C-alpha positions, 0 to 999 in steps of 0.5 A: 066385786065381779068374778071374771073368767079370764079364759072367756074374755074376747072383747075388753072395753076401756070406757072413758067420759069425754077426753081421748088422752089417758084412756086411749093410751091405756087401751093401746097398752092393753092391746099390746099386753093381750095381743097373744091372748086373742082379745080385742081391746077397744076404746069407747065413751062410757055412754056407748059401751058395745053390747058384745063387751065381755069386760069393761075397765073404767075410772072409779068415778065412771064405774056406776055409769058404765054398769048402767050402760052395760048391764050384766057386763063386769066393770073393773074400776081403776084409780091409775091409768098406768100400773093400777093393781086391778088392771094388772090382776085382770091382764094376768087372769086373761093371759093365764086363763084364770078366774079373778075377783075384782 
C-alpha cells in the first residue's frame, strides 16, 4: 500500500506489458480526467517506466515488475481498465489535491 499526495503528482504513467489496446484507452481517459489538474499522462512498457514518474498505474499482475522497474515510485495496481475503484480514488485525490492510501 502506498500513500500518494495528489497535489504533488505531475506525471502519471500507465504501464503495460506488450499490447497497445486497453492500457492506451485507459491512458487516454486519464488524460481527459486530469487535464485541468496539469498532470502529464503517458503510456509506457512496464520495463521502461520513465525515471521522472510520480505514480504508476498498472494491472495487478504487473505491479511487482513495475515496482522493480521504478523503485521508489508509488505503484497503483488495478483489476479493471474502466471503472476500477483504485483508479477512481487516485484521480479524485489528484483533482482535489488530497492524500490517499492505495
